[in-house]
C-alpha positions in Angstrom: -12.5 1.7 -15.6 -11.0 0.0 -12.5 -12.3 0.6 -9.0 -10.0 0.0 -6.0 -11.5 -0.3 -2.6 -10.4 -1.1 0.9 -11.9 -1.8 4.3 -9.7 -0.7 7.2 -9.6 1.0 10.5 -7.9 4.0 12.0 -6.2 2.1 14.8 -4.9 4.1 17.8 -2.5 3.0 20.5 -3.5 2.5 24.2 -4.6 5.6 26.0 -4.8 7.6 22.7 -1.1 7.4 22.0 0.1 7.2 18.4 0.6 3.7 17.1 2.7 2.6 14.1 -0.4 0.9 12.7 -2.3 4.1 12.1 -4.1 2.8 9.0 -4.8 -0.9 9.1 -6.0 -2.4 5.8 -7.3 -5.9 5.7 -7.6 -6.3 1.9 -7.5 -4.1 -1.2 -10.4 -5.0 -3.5 -10.3 -4.6 -7.3 -13.3 -4.3 -9.6 -13.2 -4.0 -13.4 -12.8 -5.8 -16.7 -10.8 -9.0 -16.0 -8.3 -8.5 -18.8 -7.6 -4.9 -17.8 -7.2 -5.8 -14.1 -4.7 -8.6 -15.1 -2.8 -6.2 -17.3 -2.4 -3.6 -14.6 -1.8 -5.7 -11.5 -0.2 -8.8 -13.0 1.1 -11.3 -10.4 -0.1 -9.1 -7.5 -3.8 -9.9 -8.4 -5.5 -12.6 -6.4 -8.2 -14.2 -8.4 -9.1 -17.0 -6.0 -12.5 -15.6 -5.0 -13.6 -15.2 -8.6 -15.7 -18.2 -9.7 -15.7 -17.7 -13.5 -12.0 -18.2 -14.5 -12.8 -19.1 -18.1 -14.0 -15.9 -19.7 -11.7 -13.0 -20.2 -14.0 -10.3 -21.6 -16.1 -9.9 -18.5 -16.3 -7.8 -15.5 -15.7 -8.8 -11.9 -15.8 -7.3 -8.4 -14.2 -10.4 -6.7 -10.5 -9.7 -7.2 -8.2 -8.5 -4.5 -4.5 -7.8 -4.2 -1.9 -10.0 -2.6 -0.4 -7.0 -0.8 -2.0 -4.3 1.4 0.0 -1.3 0.1 -2.5 1.2 -1.3 0.2 3.4 -2.6 1.7 0.5 -4.6 -1.7 -0.2 -6.2 -2.1 3.5 -7.1 1.5 3.5 -8.6 0.7 0.5 -10.7 -2.4 2.2 -12.1 -0.6 5.4 -12.9 2.2 3.5 -14.6 -0.4 2.0 -16.9 -1.9 5.4 -17.8 -4.8 5.6 -15.4 -5.9 8.6 -13.5 -8.2 8.9 -10.5 -11.6 10.5 -11.4 -13.5 9.9 -8.2 -13.6 8.5 -4.7 -15.9 8.0 -1.8 -15.7 6.8 1.7 -17.8 5.8 4.7 -17.1 5.4 8.3 -18.7 4.0 11.3 -19.1 5.1 14.9 -19.9 1.7 16.3 -21.8 1.4 19.5 -22.3 -1.5 21.8 -23.3 -4.0 19.1 -22.5 -7.7 19.7 -19.2 -8.6 18.0 -18.1 -11.8 16.5 -15.4 -13.8 18.4 -11.9 -12.4 17.8 -13.1 -9.0 16.7 -11.4 -6.1 18.5 -14.2 -3.7 19.7 -11.9 -0.6 19.5 -10.8 -1.5 16.0 -14.4 -2.1 14.9 -15.4 1.2 16.2 -13.0 3.0 13.9 -13.7 0.9 10.7 -14.2 2.6 7.4 -14.6 1.7 3.7 -13.1 3.8 0.8 -13.3 3.4 -3.0 -11.3 5.0 -5.7 -12.3 5.1 -9.4 -9.6 5.1 -12.1 -10.0 5.6 -15.9 -7.3 5.2 -18.5 -6.3 8.5 -20.2 
């Protein structure tokens, strides 16, 4: 089992006009057995946030991909014999909460999180 998740925002242009950055992803997160994640994602897997580099037969939820192309991640899983068996998502309708410096209020308002669960056939 490998779980792929991402936090992103539905970003719209000024005055509600369409923008080329419709779906903005910050990171694609990867969870699963370490050896399996390495096998599927190879060099595109970023392991820098995972503190336990020694053991191979363990699970982690600290990996992420070096790219932000969700379709590419799905293609890599399908090429290795995986199929999607479930997904879930959540969204926010942010109010007037105090934001951290540098955070775009409009972007934060449309943020969401999605997860996709894959198993090998």
